[in-house]
N, C-alpha and C positions, 0 to 999 in steps of 0.2 A: 638497614646495608646500613655498613660501615663509612667512614668518616674518607671521599676522595681525594689526596693529594697533590691526585695529579705531576704524580714525579715514578722516582725510581724506588720507591716503598711502595704503588701499589701495588709494581710486579715483583718483590717483596712477600704482597701477602700470595704468590704463588707457591711462593715454598708451604704455607700454613695448607692451604688447597691441597699439595698433593698429597697430605692426610688423607682422604676420601677411601673407606674402603671397596665401592666403587667403581673408580675409574683405579682406581690396583687394579679391579681383578679384569677390568677392561684389556689392560698395557699388559698386564701378563698373556692371556690368552691370544693376546694380538702377534705379543713374541715370538708364543710356541707355537702358532698355528703359520709365521713365517718361517720360522726352520723347519716347521714340516714340510709346507710347499717348496723351500731350494733342499733340503733333501731330497723327496719325492723326482722334483724335473733334473737336480744333475744326476740322480742316478737313472734315468731314461734318458739323457744326452748321450751319459759316459758311454753306459749299453748301446747304443745305436750312434757313438762314436763321436758323437758333436762338441766334444769336447773334454777337454785333459785332466779336467779337475772332480774328484771323484766325492762322492758323497764322507765317505769316509777321512776324509782330509780336512773340511766340515768339523767333521766329531771330535777328533784329535786333536787342532790347534783352532780349537773356536769354544766348542763346549765345554771338552774334556781335559783340558788345561791350564794346570795352578794360575795362568798368569789370566788377564783378565780376555786375550786373543782379537783383541776390535786392534790392534794392526797391522797381525796375520791374515783381519778379517779384510779389514780395508789394500793388502797389498795381493790378495787374490782379486776381488774388484776392480782394482787400479791393470790387476793381468788381463785380467777377461777385456775389458773396455781398448785395452793398448794391442790387443791383438787386430792380426787381419785378416781372418778366418771368420767369416760371413756369418760362419755352423753358429758362431760360437753369441754372433751381436745378434741369432735369432733367441739359440736361448738365455741372454743377456735379455731383449723383449717381456719374450714369456713371464721373466722371471719377475719384469719390471711390471705388466698386466696385470699378475698375480698379486702382488705387494699393496695395489693401488688399490685390487678390490675389498684385499679384508682389511685394511688401515682407512677406505672406507666410513667401512663400519667403524670400527674400532675406534679410528680420530673422531667423527662423528659424535660419537655418546658420550669420549670424554672431553670434547669440548661444547657438547650442547648442554650437559650436567654443571661447567666448570661458569660458562654465560647466566645461568642463572640462580649459582651461585653467589656471584659475583658484583650482578646486576637488580639481581633481588633477593638476595637473604635465604632463597628458597634453594632446597635441594629434593634431585624429585628419584625416585629410584629407578636400579638396575632396567627392568623391563619397559619403564617412560623414556630412560635415555634410550636403547636400543629399537623401540618403538621410532622412534623423530630417525636415529643416523636408518635405520632401513628405508623408509618413507622419504629420507633425502639421500638416499643411494647414489642415481647418478648422480647428483647436483655433485657431491663429496670425490662424485669419481671421474668424472669430467674438467673438473677446475683446473688441477694440475696439469693435463692433457692441453687443454684449451691453448695458451703459450707456446706448449712444443707444436700445434698443430698450425699455428702462426709462422712458427718459427721455420718450420718443414719444408711449406710455401713459400715462402720467399725465394729458401735457399736452392728448391726446386727449380723456382722460375728464373734465375740465375743459372741453374746448370743448364737448361734450354737452352737458356742464350749463348750458353757455351759450346751445346754441340750446335748450333744452327751455327757459330760461325768458323766452323770445320769446310763447311759449302765456301769453293774456290770463287774467290773474287767478292757476291753477297758477300760470304758470312763476312767475314773482313770489316766488307763496306756498317753492317746494317751492329754489328759490333762495335766499330766507332763514336756509331750517333748515338746507338742508342744505353751507350754504359754507363752515362748519369742515371739512367733508372736503375742498373745494375747497385751505383755507386748510395742509391736511396734505398733497393732495398737490404744492400748490406748495414746498414743506417737502420730499416726496422729489425731486424737479424736479431743487432744489436740488443739495443733497447728494448725488444719484446724479450727477448732471451735474459737478460741484465736483470729488468722487474722486476719476470716473472719469478724470476729465481729469488730473490728478497723479496718478493714479493707473497712468494708462498702460504708463508706459515699467520698468513690473514685471509688466505681464501677457506678454511674451512671454518675459523671461529665468523667467520661472513657470515655464512652459510646459517654457523646454527643460533646466531642472534638476529637474524631476519628472517627468520625459513626459503631462503631466496634462492635462487637457481647459480648452476655456473656459471653463461653470464656477469648473473646481479652482481655475482663474491669476487672476479678476476676484476670487473669493472671498478668495485669500491677496489679491490688492490692495488689495481697501479692509480688509481685517485690520489688513496693515502697516500703513499709511496711519492709522488710528484709533488700531492698539494702542502706539504704539511716533510720539507725530507728532511731537514735538524731533528724533528720531532722524532721521527722513524727508524733516524740514525742513533737517535740517543736510549729511545726502547730497544730496538735492537740488540746493541749496546749489553744495554742493561743484561736483558735474558741471556744472552752471550756469556758475561763476565758473571751475573748471578748463578747461568746453566753448568759453567765450567767449574764455580766454587764446590755448588751443592754434589756433580759429580763425586770428584775430585774426597769429599765428604769421607759420604755416602759408600766408594770404594774404601777409602780408608776404615769404617767399621766392620765392611764386609770380609777382609783381610784378613784382621783385627781377630774378630768373630771367630772366622776362619781359625787360623791360626792357632787360638788360643786353645780351639776345640780339639785341634791333633796334636797339641802336644801335652794337654793334662789328657786325653787316651792313652796319647803313646806313656808318659807316663808309669801308667796304669799297665798296658799289654805289653809291655816291652819292642820286643827284636821283633814278633812279630809285626804290630804297626811298624814297628819301622820296612819292615819288606815292602809291609803293603803303599808305604807311601813312596818310598823309593818309583812305585811300578807308578803311580798317579801322578808322579811330579814332574814325570815326563825324563828317565835318564832313561839308564841304558837298558832297567834292567822293562822286563816286559809282564803282560799276564804268564807267560806261556812259564816262567820262575817261581813259580809259584807252587808249592804240592799241591795244598788241600783242597776241596771243592770249594767250602767254607770257606777260606782264606778270598778266590776269585771273586767270588760274591759278597766277602765284603770288600774289596775295590769297587767295585763293579757301580756298588750303593753311594760309596765316596762319591766316584764320579759324577754320578747322577745329580747327589744332594750341590757339587758345588756348581754342578749347570743350572742346576734350581733359583741356588744365591745368585749369580747371576741371572738370572733370565727375570730376582726379582729387585736385582741394582738398576738392571735395564728399565724393568715398568717403575722406577719412584723413579728415573729421571724421563721418562716420556711422558709421566703424567704434571709434572711440573713445565715443560716445554710445549703441554698445551695447554696447563691453565694459565700460563703467563699470558702466550700469544692471546690467544683469547685476551687477558687483559689488556694486553697493549691495542687491541683491536676497537675494544670501546673507547679506550682513550685517541684514539686518531678519529673516531669516528664525534666524541666529543668537539676537538678540534676544529676537524676539519668542518662539519653539518652541523652543526650544534646541538646532537643529538643531546636529550637524558640517558644516561649511564644507565637508569632504569628502564628505559626503554623495550625490550627485549622480545620478541616472537612469538605468541600464547599458543601452542594447535589447537587449547579449548576453545577458542575463539573461534578459532576454522569448524570446529563441529558445529558449536551449537549456530553458528550461520549456516551450515549442511540442517542439523536438526530442525532449524527453524523457517527454511526453505521448505524442507520435506515437509512441515507439519502445513505449512503453508497452499502449496501442492495437494495435500491432500484434502486439508477445505473447501479448497475450487474443485476436489471432485465430491465429495459432501454437497458442498452448496449446486453442482449442476442435477446428480443425482436427484438431491429434493429439487430442484427446478423442470427440471424432465420429471418427477410425481406426480407432481400437483399439474402440470402442463397437462400430464392426461388425466387425470382426478377431475380436471374440470372440464376434458376434451368429454369423460363422462358423463357426467352431472349436466353440460349441453348437452348433450346427444339423449338424456332422462329431459333432459326437460323437453327438448323440441315432442318427442313422441307423446309425451303430456298433455299439450301445445295441443298439438292432430287429434289425438284422444278426444278432450272436452270440446274442439274445433266438430266434429263427427257425431259427437254426443249430442249440443248443441243446434246442429244441422236436419236432424232426425228429432229433436224439440219440433223444431219450428215447422219440419213437414209435417207432425201428427197435429198441428194446431193447424195449417190448413187444407186437409181431409172433410169432406160432407159430412154429417150422423150419419150411418147406415144402418141406422136400428129400426125393425121393422113394427109397424103402424099397430096396434092391438085393439082399437078405439073402436066401435060399436059402430053401424053404420047409421042408428038414430044423434049417437055422439057427434058425428063424422057431419051429415047435413048440419046440425042446431053449430057444428062449427060452421058450417057452411054459411 
């Protein structure tokens, strides 16, 4: 394991850990699945007239746009949140649940791989990471939802109290007397919400490092934030600053690569490529302005390539965020709990324990069978011995009876010999 400096230099190791093929593939697949999920839900919702946002709006303004598209995506998201139409809130909830399901697998696999690499200098394969994330799926899924449920619970308590306050006379008095409870509930709403939001990035690493459940991950996140607030803030700011610089650098490189490719190919292709470029640049020209079908196909493929580059850039940023947050978790755990950095949950130990338990059970079953077999054999032998003893007793009894019987042989001697005997 490389030397641990316990400062921002450890966070910088996240940049090195970003260049990992398996984690990049996970992030790439996660982003693609998220995009597909958004397009499917928006397509269904717009067909049912639950929302005004159509899938083509996302495709044109975010994916196929020559710009990064983050500002457009953020604007669409805020417009959905700010609406008072409950139908769009339902669509938003469905989208969030889908994102949680996707990133419970993807984020779990990324943080698990990063945890083993940082703590033990071990690189696990694609299959092992995916297997661990699948086994701990519900832990990853519920860890960010649990604080939200707490906020909703205390909010519902205050709302119910307010509804009861509508009762004439009794309601007003109840609200006046019980308002301190509403103040406590409001404090818990702010406390759970804020700490849950800023401590969210520690929950997935906690599950990946400890192999624990959602409640333990949430407890650790809250404990580390409250116990070492200065340490947490310094690590959090380090991740934000390093991540922002890294994202800006990656975006800049991607833009330079694409612009260089466009200019060099356009220099050779001439006016044809300029016509195609006007279409994909989002200007007044549209796909219908291209005369040849081959030019339309070229414009479409260039849009797809730009979308793939954006996904690749996003994958790098996602992997850095997962790796850096995992490193921050280990450092905070070291400061708060005093646990060694290389102490990480190993799934093989649990499997070995299960195998040992199963082997012990098998041995017990075999021993019980052998004991039963021996008892049966002993019973058979005892039965045979009893029969032999019974037979011997009968033979002895017959011999004794034979000895006690007088001789019944006939007297064959002559009368003279009989007289002489007399």
